[in-house]
TORLUMDO-821671 format. One record per atom (N, C-alpha, C, O, CB): y, z, x; residue number from 1; atom name; chain. Coordinates in steps of 0.1 Angstrom, whole numbers, plus 5000, padded with zeros to 4 digits. Glycine has a CB too. Layout:
# TORLUMDO-821671
yy Y zz Z xx X seq NUM atom CA mol A
...
***
This chain:
# TORLUMDO-821671
yy 6824 zz 3828 xx 6360 seq 1 atom N mol A
yy 6828 zz 3815 xx 6351 seq 1 atom CA mol A
yy 6840 zz 3819 xx 6344 seq 1 atom C mol A
yy 6850 zz 3812 xx 6342 seq 1 atom O mol A
yy 6815 zz 3810 xx 6340 seq 1 atom CB mol A
yy 6840 zz 3833 xx 6338 seq 2 atom N mol A
yy 6854 zz 3836 xx 6332 seq 2 atom CA mol A
yy 6866 zz 3834 xx 6342 seq 2 atom C mol A
yy 6877 zz 3829 xx 6337 seq 2 atom O mol A
yy 6855 zz 3850 xx 6328 seq 2 atom CB mol A
yy 6865 zz 3838 xx 6355 seq 3 atom N mol A
yy 6875 zz 3838 xx 6365 seq 3 atom CA mol A
yy 6880 zz 3824 xx 6365 seq 3 atom C mol A
yy 6892 zz 3821 xx 6365 seq 3 atom O mol A
yy 6870 zz 3844 xx 6379 seq 3 atom CB mol A
yy 6870 zz 3813 xx 6366 seq 4 atom N mol A
yy 6874 zz 3799 xx 6367 seq 4 atom CA mol A
yy 6882 zz 3796 xx 6355 seq 4 atom C mol A
yy 6894 zz 3792 xx 6356 seq 4 atom O mol A
yy 6862 zz 3789 xx 6369 seq 4 atom CB mol A
yy 6875 zz 3800 xx 6344 seq 5 atom N mol A
yy 6885 zz 3794 xx 6331 seq 5 atom CA mol A
yy 6897 zz 3799 xx 6332 seq 5 atom C mol A
yy 6907 zz 3791 xx 6331 seq 5 atom O mol A
yy 6880 zz 3798 xx 6316 seq 5 atom CB mol A
yy 6900 zz 3813 xx 6333 seq 6 atom N mol A
yy 6913 zz 3820 xx 6336 seq 6 atom CA mol A
yy 6921 zz 3811 xx 6345 seq 6 atom C mol A
yy 6932 zz 3808 xx 6342 seq 6 atom O mol A
yy 6911 zz 3834 xx 6342 seq 6 atom CB mol A
yy 6916 zz 3808 xx 6356 seq 7 atom N mol A
yy 6924 zz 3802 xx 6367 seq 7 atom CA mol A
yy 6928 zz 3788 xx 6361 seq 7 atom C mol A
yy 6940 zz 3786 xx 6361 seq 7 atom O mol A
yy 6915 zz 3800 xx 6382 seq 7 atom CB mol A
yy 6920 zz 3780 xx 6355 seq 8 atom N mol A
yy 6921 zz 3767 xx 6350 seq 8 atom CA mol A
yy 6934 zz 3768 xx 6340 seq 8 atom C mol A
yy 6942 zz 3759 xx 6340 seq 8 atom O mol A
yy 6907 zz 3761 xx 6342 seq 8 atom CB mol A
yy 6936 zz 3777 xx 6332 seq 9 atom N mol A
yy 6947 zz 3779 xx 6322 seq 9 atom CA mol A
yy 6961 zz 3781 xx 6329 seq 9 atom C mol A
yy 6971 zz 3778 xx 6323 seq 9 atom O mol A
yy 6944 zz 3792 xx 6313 seq 9 atom CB mol A
yy 6962 zz 3786 xx 6342 seq 10 atom N mol A
yy 6973 zz 3788 xx 6348 seq 10 atom CA mol A
yy 6976 zz 3777 xx 6357 seq 10 atom C mol A
yy 6987 zz 3773 xx 6358 seq 10 atom O mol A
yy 6971 zz 3800 xx 6354 seq 10 atom CB mol A
yy 6967 zz 3772 xx 6365 seq 11 atom N mol A
yy 6968 zz 3762 xx 6375 seq 11 atom CA mol A
yy 6974 zz 3749 xx 6370 seq 11 atom C mol A
yy 6971 zz 3746 xx 6358 seq 11 atom O mol A
yy 6954 zz 3758 xx 6381 seq 11 atom CB mol A
yy 6982 zz 3742 xx 6376 seq 12 atom N mol A
yy 6987 zz 3728 xx 6373 seq 12 atom CA mol A
yy 6974 zz 3721 xx 6369 seq 12 atom C mol A
yy 6963 zz 3722 xx 6375 seq 12 atom O mol A
yy 6995 zz 3721 xx 6386 seq 12 atom CB mol A
yy 6976 zz 3712 xx 6358 seq 13 atom N mol A
yy 6963 zz 3704 xx 6356 seq 13 atom CA mol A
yy 6958 zz 3694 xx 6368 seq 13 atom C mol A
yy 6947 zz 3691 xx 6371 seq 13 atom O mol A
yy 6965 zz 3695 xx 6343 seq 13 atom CB mol A
yy 6971 zz 3690 xx 6374 seq 14 atom N mol A
yy 6969 zz 3680 xx 6386 seq 14 atom CA mol A
yy 6962 zz 3686 xx 6398 seq 14 atom C mol A
yy 6959 zz 3680 xx 6408 seq 14 atom O mol A
yy 6983 zz 3674 xx 6390 seq 14 atom CB mol A
yy 6959 zz 3701 xx 6397 seq 15 atom N mol A
yy 6953 zz 3706 xx 6410 seq 15 atom CA mol A
yy 6938 zz 3710 xx 6407 seq 15 atom C mol A
yy 6930 zz 3716 xx 6414 seq 15 atom O mol A
yy 6962 zz 3721 xx 6415 seq 15 atom CB mol A
yy 6935 zz 3704 xx 6397 seq 16 atom N mol A
yy 6920 zz 3708 xx 6394 seq 16 atom CA mol A
yy 6913 zz 3693 xx 6390 seq 16 atom C mol A
yy 6919 zz 3686 xx 6382 seq 16 atom O mol A
yy 6919 zz 3720 xx 6381 seq 16 atom CB mol A
yy 6901 zz 3690 xx 6394 seq 17 atom N mol A
yy 6895 zz 3679 xx 6390 seq 17 atom CA mol A
yy 6878 zz 3685 xx 6387 seq 17 atom C mol A
yy 6872 zz 3693 xx 6395 seq 17 atom O mol A
yy 6897 zz 3666 xx 6403 seq 17 atom CB mol A
yy 6873 zz 3681 xx 6377 seq 18 atom N mol A
yy 6858 zz 3684 xx 6372 seq 18 atom CA mol A
yy 6850 zz 3672 xx 6375 seq 18 atom C mol A
yy 6853 zz 3662 xx 6370 seq 18 atom O mol A
yy 6857 zz 3688 xx 6356 seq 18 atom CB mol A
yy 6839 zz 3673 xx 6382 seq 19 atom N mol A
yy 6830 zz 3663 xx 6383 seq 19 atom CA mol A
yy 6816 zz 3668 xx 6381 seq 19 atom C mol A
yy 6814 zz 3680 xx 6385 seq 19 atom O mol A
yy 6832 zz 3655 xx 6395 seq 19 atom CB mol A
yy 6807 zz 3662 xx 6375 seq 20 atom N mol A
yy 6792 zz 3666 xx 6371 seq 20 atom CA mol A
yy 6786 zz 3663 xx 6384 seq 20 atom C mol A
yy 6789 zz 3656 xx 6394 seq 20 atom O mol A
yy 6784 zz 3657 xx 6358 seq 20 atom CB mol A
yy 6774 zz 3672 xx 6383 seq 21 atom N mol A
yy 6763 zz 3670 xx 6392 seq 21 atom CA mol A
yy 6758 zz 3655 xx 6389 seq 21 atom C mol A
yy 6754 zz 3649 xx 6399 seq 21 atom O mol A
yy 6751 zz 3682 xx 6389 seq 21 atom CB mol A
yy 6757 zz 3650 xx 6378 seq 22 atom N mol A
yy 6751 zz 3638 xx 6375 seq 22 atom CA mol A
yy 6761 zz 3627 xx 6381 seq 22 atom C mol A
yy 6757 zz 3617 xx 6387 seq 22 atom O mol A
yy 6747 zz 3636 xx 6360 seq 22 atom CB mol A
yy 6773 zz 3629 xx 6380 seq 23 atom N mol A
yy 6783 zz 3618 xx 6387 seq 23 atom CA mol A
yy 6781 zz 3617 xx 6401 seq 23 atom C mol A
yy 6780 zz 3606 xx 6407 seq 23 atom O mol A
yy 6799 zz 3622 xx 6385 seq 23 atom CB mol A
yy 6779 zz 3630 xx 6409 seq 24 atom N mol A
yy 6779 zz 3631 xx 6423 seq 24 atom CA mol A
yy 6765 zz 3623 xx 6427 seq 24 atom C mol A
yy 6765 zz 3614 xx 6435 seq 24 atom O mol A
yy 6780 zz 3646 xx 6428 seq 24 atom CB mol A
yy 6755 zz 3627 xx 6421 seq 25 atom N mol A
yy 6743 zz 3621 xx 6423 seq 25 atom CA mol A
yy 6739 zz 3607 xx 6420 seq 25 atom C mol A
yy 6730 zz 3602 xx 6426 seq 25 atom O mol A
yy 6735 zz 3629 xx 6418 seq 25 atom CB mol A
yy 6746 zz 3602 xx 6410 seq 26 atom N mol A
yy 6743 zz 3587 xx 6405 seq 26 atom CA mol A
yy 6753 zz 3580 xx 6412 seq 26 atom C mol A
yy 6751 zz 3568 xx 6413 seq 26 atom O mol A
yy 6745 zz 3585 xx 6389 seq 26 atom CB mol A
yy 6765 zz 3584 xx 6418 seq 27 atom N mol A
yy 6775 zz 3576 xx 6423 seq 27 atom CA mol A
yy 6784 zz 3583 xx 6433 seq 27 atom C mol A
yy 6796 zz 3583 xx 6431 seq 27 atom O mol A
yy 6783 zz 3571 xx 6413 seq 27 atom CB mol A
yy 6779 zz 3588 xx 6443 seq 28 atom N mol A
yy 6787 zz 3598 xx 6452 seq 28 atom CA mol A
yy 6798 zz 3589 xx 6459 seq 28 atom C mol A
yy 6809 zz 3594 xx 6459 seq 28 atom O mol A
yy 6777 zz 3605 xx 6464 seq 28 atom CB mol A
yy 6796 zz 3579 xx 6463 seq 29 atom N mol A
yy 6809 zz 3570 xx 6469 seq 29 atom CA mol A
yy 6820 zz 3570 xx 6457 seq 29 atom C mol A
yy 6832 zz 3574 xx 6460 seq 29 atom O mol A
yy 6803 zz 3552 xx 6473 seq 29 atom CB mol A
yy 6817 zz 3565 xx 6446 seq 30 atom N mol A
yy 6825 zz 3562 xx 6437 seq 30 atom CA mol A
yy 6831 zz 3576 xx 6432 seq 30 atom C mol A
yy 6843 zz 3575 xx 6429 seq 30 atom O mol A
yy 6818 zz 3554 xx 6426 seq 30 atom CB mol A
yy 6825 zz 3587 xx 6431 seq 31 atom N mol A
yy 6829 zz 3599 xx 6427 seq 31 atom CA mol A
yy 6839 zz 3607 xx 6437 seq 31 atom C mol A
yy 6847 zz 3614 xx 6433 seq 31 atom O mol A
yy 6816 zz 3606 xx 6423 seq 31 atom CB mol A
yy 6836 zz 3603 xx 6449 seq 32 atom N mol A
yy 6844 zz 3609 xx 6461 seq 32 atom CA mol A
yy 6857 zz 3601 xx 6459 seq 32 atom C mol A
yy 6868 zz 3607 xx 6458 seq 32 atom O mol A
yy 6836 zz 3608 xx 6478 seq 32 atom CB mol A
yy 6857 zz 3589 xx 6458 seq 33 atom N mol A
yy 6868 zz 3579 xx 6456 seq 33 atom CA mol A
yy 6878 zz 3583 xx 6447 seq 33 atom C mol A
yy 6890 zz 3583 xx 6448 seq 33 atom O mol A
yy 6864 zz 3566 xx 6452 seq 33 atom CB mol A
yy 6871 zz 3587 xx 6434 seq 34 atom N mol A
yy 6877 zz 3592 xx 6424 seq 34 atom CA mol A
yy 6886 zz 3605 xx 6426 seq 34 atom C mol A
yy 6897 zz 3606 xx 6422 seq 34 atom O mol A
yy 6868 zz 3595 xx 6415 seq 34 atom CB mol A
yy 6878 zz 3614 xx 6435 seq 35 atom N mol A
yy 6886 zz 3627 xx 6438 seq 35 atom CA mol A
yy 6898 zz 3624 xx 6448 seq 35 atom C mol A
yy 6908 zz 3630 xx 6446 seq 35 atom O mol A
yy 6876 zz 3638 xx 6444 seq 35 atom CB mol A
yy 6896 zz 3616 xx 6458 seq 36 atom N mol A
yy 6908 zz 3612 xx 6466 seq 36 atom CA mol A
yy 6920 zz 3606 xx 6459 seq 36 atom C mol A
yy 6932 zz 3609 xx 6461 seq 36 atom O mol A
yy 6904 zz 3601 xx 6477 seq 36 atom CB mol A
yy 6916 zz 3597 xx 6450 seq 37 atom N mol A
yy 6926 zz 3591 xx 6443 seq 37 atom CA mol A
yy 6935 zz 3601 xx 6434 seq 37 atom C mol A
yy 6947 zz 3601 xx 6434 seq 37 atom O mol A
yy 6919 zz 3581 xx 6434 seq 37 atom CB mol A
yy 6925 zz 3609 xx 6428 seq 38 atom N mol A
yy 6932 zz 3619 xx 6419 seq 38 atom CA mol A
yy 6941 zz 3629 xx 6425 seq 38 atom C mol A
yy 6951 zz 3633 xx 6419 seq 38 atom O mol A
yy 6923 zz 3627 xx 6412 seq 38 atom CB mol A
yy 6938 zz 3633 xx 6438 seq 39 atom N mol A
yy 6945 zz 3643 xx 6446 seq 39 atom CA mol A
yy 6956 zz 3634 xx 6455 seq 39 atom C mol A
yy 6966 zz 3640 xx 6460 seq 39 atom O mol A
yy 6934 zz 3653 xx 6455 seq 39 atom CB mol A
yy 6954 zz 3622 xx 6456 seq 40 atom N mol A
yy 6964 zz 3614 xx 6465 seq 40 atom CA mol A
yy 6960 zz 3617 xx 6479 seq 40 atom C mol A
yy 6969 zz 3618 xx 6488 seq 40 atom O mol A
yy 6981 zz 3618 xx 6462 seq 40 atom CB mol A
yy 6950 zz 3620 xx 6483 seq 41 atom N mol A
yy 6944 zz 3623 xx 6497 seq 41 atom CA mol A
yy 6945 zz 3609 xx 6503 seq 41 atom C mol A
yy 6942 zz 3598 xx 6498 seq 41 atom O mol A
yy 6929 zz 3630 xx 6497 seq 41 atom CB mol A
yy 6950 zz 3612 xx 6516 seq 42 atom N mol A
yy 6949 zz 3600 xx 6525 seq 42 atom CA mol A
yy 6936 zz 3600 xx 6532 seq 42 atom C mol A
yy 6929 zz 3610 xx 6532 seq 42 atom O mol A
yy 6960 zz 3600 xx 6536 seq 42 atom CB mol A
yy 6934 zz 3588 xx 6539 seq 43 atom N mol A
yy 6922 zz 3588 xx 6548 seq 43 atom CA mol A
yy 6908 zz 3583 xx 6542 seq 43 atom C mol A
yy 6898 zz 3582 xx 6548 seq 43 atom O mol A
yy 6919 zz 3603 xx 6552 seq 43 atom CB mol A
yy 6910 zz 3578 xx 6530 seq 44 atom N mol A
yy 6898 zz 3573 xx 6521 seq 44 atom CA mol A
yy 6892 zz 3561 xx 6531 seq 44 atom C mol A
yy 6879 zz 3560 xx 6532 seq 44 atom O mol A
yy 6905 zz 3566 xx 6505 seq 44 atom CB mol A
yy 6900 zz 3553 xx 6536 seq 45 atom N mol A
yy 6892 zz 3541 xx 6545 seq 45 atom CA mol A
yy 6887 zz 3547 xx 6555 seq 45 atom C mol A
yy 6878 zz 3540 xx 6560 seq 45 atom O mol A
yy 6900 zz 3529 xx 6551 seq 45 atom CB mol A
yy 6890 zz 3560 xx 6562 seq 46 atom N mol A
yy 6883 zz 3564 xx 6573 seq 46 atom CA mol A
yy 6869 zz 3571 xx 6570 seq 46 atom C mol A
yy 6860 zz 3570 xx 6578 seq 46 atom O mol A
yy 6892 zz 3573 xx 6579 seq 46 atom CB mol A
yy 6870 zz 3578 xx 6557 seq 47 atom N mol A
yy 6859 zz 3586 xx 6551 seq 47 atom CA mol A
yy 6848 zz 3579 xx 6545 seq 47 atom C mol A
yy 6836 zz 3583 xx 6544 seq 47 atom O mol A
yy 6863 zz 3595 xx 6543 seq 47 atom CB mol A
yy 6853 zz 3567 xx 6539 seq 48 atom N mol A
yy 6843 zz 3560 xx 6529 seq 48 atom CA mol A
yy 6829 zz 3556 xx 6538 seq 48 atom C mol A
yy 6818 zz 3557 xx 6532 seq 48 atom O mol A
yy 6851 zz 3545 xx 6523 seq 48 atom CB mol A
yy 6830 zz 3552 xx 6549 seq 49 atom N mol A
yy 6818 zz 3549 xx 6558 seq 49 atom CA mol A
yy 6808 zz 3563 xx 6559 seq 49 atom C mol A
yy 6796 zz 3561 xx 6559 seq 49 atom O mol A
yy 6823 zz 3545 xx 6574 seq 49 atom CB mol A
yy 6814 zz 3574 xx 6559 seq 50 atom N mol A
yy 6806 zz 3586 xx 6559 seq 50 atom CA mol A
yy 6800 zz 3589 xx 6546 seq 50 atom C mol A
yy 6789 zz 3593 xx 6546 seq 50 atom O mol A
yy 6813 zz 3596 xx 6564 seq 50 atom CB mol A
yy 6808 zz 3587 xx 6535 seq 51 atom N mol A
yy 6801 zz 3590 xx 6522 seq 51 atom CA mol A
yy 6791 zz 3577 xx 6520 seq 51 atom C mol A
yy 6780 zz 3580 xx 6515 seq 51 atom O mol A
yy 6813 zz 3592 xx 6509 seq 51 atom CB mol A
yy 6793 zz 3565 xx 6523 seq 52 atom N mol A
yy 6782 zz 3555 xx 6522 seq 52 atom CA mol A
yy 6769 zz 3558 xx 6530 seq 52 atom C mol A
yy 6758 zz 3555 xx 6526 seq 52 atom O mol A
yy 6788 zz 3542 xx 6526 seq 52 atom CB mol A
yy 6772 zz 3564 xx 6542 seq 53 atom N mol A
yy 6759 zz 3566 xx 6550 seq 53 atom CA mol A
yy 6753 zz 3577 xx 6542 seq 53 atom C mol A
yy 6741 zz 3575 xx 6539 seq 53 atom O mol A
yy 6762 zz 3571 xx 6567 seq 53 atom CB mol A
yy 6760 zz 3589 xx 6537 seq 54 atom N mol A
yy 6754 zz 3600 xx 6530 seq 54 atom CA mol A
yy 6746 zz 3595 xx 6518 seq 54 atom C mol A
yy 6735 zz 3600 xx 6515 seq 54 atom O mol A
yy 6765 zz 3610 xx 6525 seq 54 atom CB mol A
yy 6752 zz 3587 xx 6512 seq 55 atom N mol A
yy 6746 zz 3580 xx 6498 seq 55 atom CA mol A
yy 6734 zz 3572 xx 6502 seq 55 atom C mol A
yy 6724 zz 3572 xx 6495 seq 55 atom O mol A
yy 6756 zz 3570 xx 6489 seq 55 atom CB mol A
yy 6734 zz 3567 xx 6512 seq 56 atom N mol A
yy 6722 zz 3558 xx 6516 seq 56 atom CA mol A
yy 6711 zz 3568 xx 6521 seq 56 atom C mol A
yy 6699 zz 3565 xx 6518 seq 56 atom O mol A
yy 6726 zz 3546 xx 6528 seq 56 atom CB mol A
yy 6714 zz 3579 xx 6527 seq 57 atom N mol A
yy 6704 zz 3589 xx 6532 seq 57 atom CA mol A
yy 6700 zz 3596 xx 6520 seq 57 atom C mol A
yy 6689 zz 3601 xx 6522 seq 57 atom O mol A
yy 6710 zz 3599 xx 6543 seq 57 atom CB mol A
yy 6705 zz 3597 xx 6510 seq 58 atom N mol A
yy 6700 zz 3604 xx 6498 seq 58 atom CA mol A
yy 6692 zz 3596 xx 6489 seq 58 atom C mol A
yy 6684 zz 3601 xx 6481 seq 58 atom O mol A
yy 6711 zz 3609 xx 6491 seq 58 atom CB mol A
yy 6692 zz 3583 xx 6491 seq 59 atom N mol A
yy 6684 zz 3574 xx 6482 seq 59 atom CA mol A
yy 6671 zz 3577 xx 6480 seq 59 atom C mol A
yy 6667 zz 3575 xx 6468 seq 59 atom O mol A
yy 6683 zz 3562 xx 6486 seq 59 atom CB mol A
yy 6663 zz 3581 xx 6488 seq 60 atom N mol A
yy 6650 zz 3585 xx 6487 seq 60 atom CA mol A
yy 6647 zz 3599 xx 6483 seq 60 atom C mol A
yy 6636 zz 3603 xx 6482 seq 60 atom O mol A
yy 6644 zz 3583 xx 6499 seq 60 atom CB mol A
yy 6657 zz 3607 xx 6480 seq 61 atom N mol A
yy 6657 zz 3620 xx 6476 seq 61 atom CA mol A
yy 6652 zz 3620 xx 6463 seq 61 atom C mol A
yy 6656 zz 3613 xx 6454 seq 61 atom O mol A
yy 6668 zz 3626 xx 6477 seq 61 atom CB mol A
yy 6642 zz 3629 xx 6462 seq 62 atom N mol A
yy 6635 zz 3631 xx 6447 seq 62 atom CA mol A
yy 6639 zz 3647 xx 6442 seq 62 atom C mol A
yy 6636 zz 3658 xx 6448 seq 62 atom O mol A
yy 6616 zz 3629 xx 6448 seq 62 atom CB mol A
yy 6645 zz 3645 xx 6433 seq 63 atom N mol A
yy 6652 zz 3658 xx 6426 seq 63 atom CA mol A
yy 6637 zz 3667 xx 6420 seq 63 atom C mol A
yy 6627 zz 3661 xx 6416 seq 63 atom O mol A
yy 6664 zz 3651 xx 6412 seq 63 atom CB mol A
yy 6638 zz 3679 xx 6419 seq 64 atom N mol A
yy 6628 zz 3688 xx 6414 seq 64 atom CA mol A
yy 6626 zz 3683 xx 6400 seq 64 atom C mol A
yy 6636 zz 3680 xx 6393 seq 64 atom O mol A
yy 6631 zz 3703 xx 6416 seq 64 atom CB mol A
yy 6613 zz 3683 xx 6396 seq 65 atom N mol A
yy 6611 zz 3682 xx 6382 seq 65 atom CA mol A
yy 6608 zz 3696 xx 6376 seq 65 atom C mol A
yy 6600 zz 3703 xx 6383 seq 65 atom O mol A
yy 6599 zz 3672 xx 6378 seq 65 atom CB mol A
yy 6613 zz 3700 xx 6363 seq 66 atom N mol A
yy 6611 zz 3711 xx 6358 seq 66 atom CA mol A
yy 6604 zz 3709 xx 6345 seq 66 atom C mol A
yy 6606 zz 3700 xx 6338 seq 66 atom O mol A
yy 6624 zz 3718 xx 6357 seq 66 atom CB mol A
yy 6596 zz 3719 xx 6342 seq 67 atom N mol A
yy 6589 zz 3718 xx 6329 seq 67 atom CA mol A
yy 6600 zz 3722 xx 6316 seq 67 atom C mol A
yy 6608 zz 3731 xx 6316 seq 67 atom O mol A
yy 6576 zz 3730 xx 6330 seq 67 atom CB mol A
yy 6598 zz 3714 xx 6307 seq 68 atom N mol A
yy 6607 zz 3716 xx 6297 seq 68 atom CA mol A
yy 6605 zz 3730 xx 6289 seq 68 atom C mol A
yy 6594 zz 3735 xx 6286 seq 68 atom O mol A
yy 6606 zz 3704 xx 6287 seq 68 atom CB mol A
yy 6617 zz 3735 xx 6287 seq 69 atom N mol A
yy 6615 zz 3750 xx 6279 seq 69 atom CA mol A
yy 6611 zz 3749 xx 6266 seq 69 atom C mol A
yy 6615 zz 3740 xx 6258 seq 69 atom O mol A
yy 6627 zz 3758 xx 6277 seq 69 atom CB mol A
yy 6603 zz 3759 xx 6261 seq 70 atom N mol A
yy 6601 zz 3758 xx 6245 seq 70 atom CA mol A
yy 6616 zz 3762 xx 6239 seq 70 atom C mol A
yy 6625 zz 3767 xx 6245 seq 70 atom O mol A
yy 6588 zz 3770 xx 6240 seq 70 atom CB mol A
yy 6615 zz 3760 xx 6226 seq 71 atom N mol A
yy 6627 zz 3761 xx 6219 seq 71 atom CA mol A
yy 6633 zz 3777 xx 6219 seq 71 atom C mol A
yy 6645 zz 3779 xx 6219 seq 71 atom O mol A
yy 6625 zz 3755 xx 6205 seq 71 atom CB mol A
yy 6623 zz 3787 xx 6219 seq 72 atom N mol A
yy 6627 zz 3800 xx 6219 seq 72 atom CA mol A
yy 6635 zz 3802 xx 6232 seq 72 atom C mol A
yy 6645 zz 3809 xx 6232 seq 72 atom O mol A
yy 6616 zz 3808 xx 6218 seq 72 atom CB mol A
yy 6630 zz 3798 xx 6243 seq 73 atom N mol A
yy 6637 zz 3801 xx 6257 seq 73 atom CA mol A
yy 6651 zz 3791 xx 6256 seq 73 atom C mol A
yy 6661 zz 3795 xx 6261 seq 73 atom O mol A
yy 6625 zz 3797 xx 6273 seq 73 atom CB mol A
yy 6651 zz 3781 xx 6251 seq 74 atom N mol A
yy 6662 zz 3771 xx 6251 seq 74 atom CA mol A
yy 6674 zz 3781 xx 6243 seq 74 atom C mol A
yy 6686 zz 3782 xx 6247 seq 74 atom O mol A
yy 6658 zz 3755 xx 6243 seq 74 atom CB mol A
yy 6668 zz 3786 xx 6233 seq 75 atom N mol A
yy 6678 zz 3793 xx 6224 seq 75 atom CA mol A
yy 6684 zz 3805 xx 6231 seq 75 atom C mol A
yy 6696 zz 3807 xx 6230 seq 75 atom O mol A
yy 6673 zz 3798 xx 6212 seq 75 atom CB mol A
yy 6677 zz 3812 xx 6239 seq 76 atom N mol A
yy 6679 zz 3824 xx 6245 seq 76 atom CA mol A
yy 6690 zz 3820 xx 6256 seq 76 atom C mol A
yy 6701 zz 3825 xx 6256 seq 76 atom O mol A
yy 6666 zz 3831 xx 6252 seq 76 atom CB mol A
yy 6688 zz 3809 xx 6265 seq 77 atom N mol A
yy 6697 zz 3803 xx 6275 seq 77 atom CA mol A
yy 6710 zz 3799 xx 6267 seq 77 atom C mol A
yy 6720 zz 3803 xx 6272 seq 77 atom O mol A
yy 6691 zz 3791 xx 6282 seq 77 atom CB mol A
yy 6710 zz 3792 xx 6256 seq 78 atom N mol A
yy 6722 zz 3789 xx 6249 seq 78 atom CA mol A
yy 6729 zz 3801 xx 6245 seq 78 atom C mol A
yy 6741 zz 3801 xx 6247 seq 78 atom O mol A
yy 6719 zz 3781 xx 6238 seq 78 atom CB mol A
yy 6723 zz 3812 xx 6240 seq 79 atom N mol A
yy 6731 zz 3822 xx 6234 seq 79 atom CA mol A
yy 6738 zz 3830 xx 6246 seq 79 atom C mol A
yy 6749 zz 3835 xx 6245 seq 79 atom O mol A
yy 6722 zz 3832 xx 6225 seq 79 atom CB mol A
yy 6731 zz 3831 xx 6257 seq 80 atom N mol A
yy 6737 zz 3836 xx 6270 seq 80 atom CA mol A
yy 6746 zz 3829 xx 6277 seq 80 atom C mol A
yy 6753 zz 3835 xx 6285 seq 80 atom O mol A
yy 6729 zz 3839 xx 6279 seq 80 atom CB mol A
yy 6747 zz 3815 xx 6275 seq 81 atom N mol A
yy 6755 zz 3808 xx 6282 seq 81 atom CA mol A
yy 6765 zz 3798 xx 6274 seq 81 atom C mol A
yy 6771 zz 3789 xx 6279 seq 81 atom O mol A
yy 6747 zz 3800 xx 6291 seq 81 atom CB mol A
yy 6766 zz 3803 xx 6260 seq 82 atom N mol A
yy 6773 zz 3795 xx 6249 seq 82 atom CA mol A
yy 6787 zz 3790 xx 6256 seq 82 atom C mol A
yy 6791 zz 3778 xx 6255 seq 82 atom O mol A
yy 6775 zz 3805 xx 6235 seq 82 atom CB mol A
yy 6794 zz 3799 xx 6261 seq 83 atom N mol A
yy 6808 zz 3796 xx 6264 seq 83 atom CA mol A
yy 6807 zz 3784 xx 6275 seq 83 atom C mol A
yy 6815 zz 3775 xx 6274 seq 83 atom O mol A
yy 6815 zz 3809 xx 6269 seq 83 atom CB mol A
yy 6799 zz 3785 xx 6285 seq 84 atom N mol A
yy 6797 zz 3773 xx 6293 seq 84 atom CA mol A
yy 6793 zz 3761 xx 6289 seq 84 atom C mol A
yy 6799 zz 3751 xx 6292 seq 84 atom O mol A
yy 6788 zz 3774 xx 6302 seq 84 atom CB mol A
yy 6783 zz 3761 xx 6279 seq 85 atom N mol A
yy 6778 zz 3749 xx 6272 seq 85 atom CA mol A
yy 6789 zz 3743 xx 6266 seq 85 atom C mol A
yy 6791 zz 3731 xx 6267 seq 85 atom O mol A
yy 6766 zz 3751 xx 6262 seq 85 atom CB mol A
yy 6798 zz 3752 xx 6258 seq 86 atom N mol A
yy 6809 zz 3746 xx 6250 seq 86 atom CA mol A
yy 6821 zz 3741 xx 6259 seq 86 atom C mol A
yy 6827 zz 3730 xx 6256 seq 86 atom O mol A
yy 6815 zz 3756 xx 6241 seq 86 atom CB mol A
yy 6823 zz 3749 xx 6271 seq 87 atom N mol A
yy 6834 zz 3745 xx 6279 seq 87 atom CA mol A
yy 6832 zz 3731 xx 6286 seq 87 atom C mol A
yy 6841 zz 3723 xx 6287 seq 87 atom O mol A
yy 6836 zz 3755 xx 6288 seq 87 atom CB mol A
yy 6819 zz 3729 xx 6291 seq 88 atom N mol A
yy 6817 zz 3718 xx 6299 seq 88 atom CA mol A
yy 6810 zz 3706 xx 6291 seq 88 atom C mol A
yy 6808 zz 3696 xx 6297 seq 88 atom O mol A
yy 6808 zz 3723 xx 6311 seq 88 atom CB mol A
yy 6807 zz 3709 xx 6277 seq 89 atom N mol A
yy 6804 zz 3697 xx 6269 seq 89 atom CA mol A
yy 6789 zz 3695 xx 6270 seq 89 atom C mol A
yy 6785 zz 3683 xx 6267 seq 89 atom O mol A
yy 6813 zz 3684 xx 6274 seq 89 atom CB mol A
yy 6780 zz 3705 xx 6273 seq 90 atom N mol A
yy 6767 zz 3705 xx 6274 seq 90 atom CA mol A
yy 6760 zz 3705 xx 6260 seq 90 atom C mol A
yy 6765 zz 3713 xx 6251 seq 90 atom O mol A
yy 6763 zz 3715 xx 6283 seq 90 atom CB mol A
yy 6750 zz 3698 xx 6258 seq 91 atom N mol A
yy 6744 zz 3699 xx 6245 seq 91 atom CA mol A
yy 6733 zz 3711 xx 6245 seq 91 atom C mol A
yy 6728 zz 3715 xx 6255 seq 91 atom O mol A
yy 6738 zz 3684 xx 6240 seq 91 atom CB mol A
yy 6731 zz 3714 xx 6234 seq 92 atom N mol A
yy 6721 zz 3727 xx 6232 seq 92 atom CA mol A
yy 6709 zz 3721 xx 6233 seq 92 atom C mol A
yy 6699 zz 3728 xx 6232 seq 92 atom O mol A
yy 6722 zz 3734 xx 6217 seq 92 atom CB mol A
***
């Protein structure tokens, strides 16, 4: 994590794009289009059908369900990963 944050500080802003897991899983095609546009990559017209096919394939996929952590465990996770929570805007 620290290496990524350090690299982000010195790399040009236009060389990094951050997307969330939620973005990818809720709108794979739109998110990939956003990435192509952001970097100015060519070939979207050729790749779009591949992403659409993959998005269609994933429609029936059910993500794992996890038991909600009790507050004490949430506090421990937050304390250990506080920098990540703050950097990426995750709620406690």
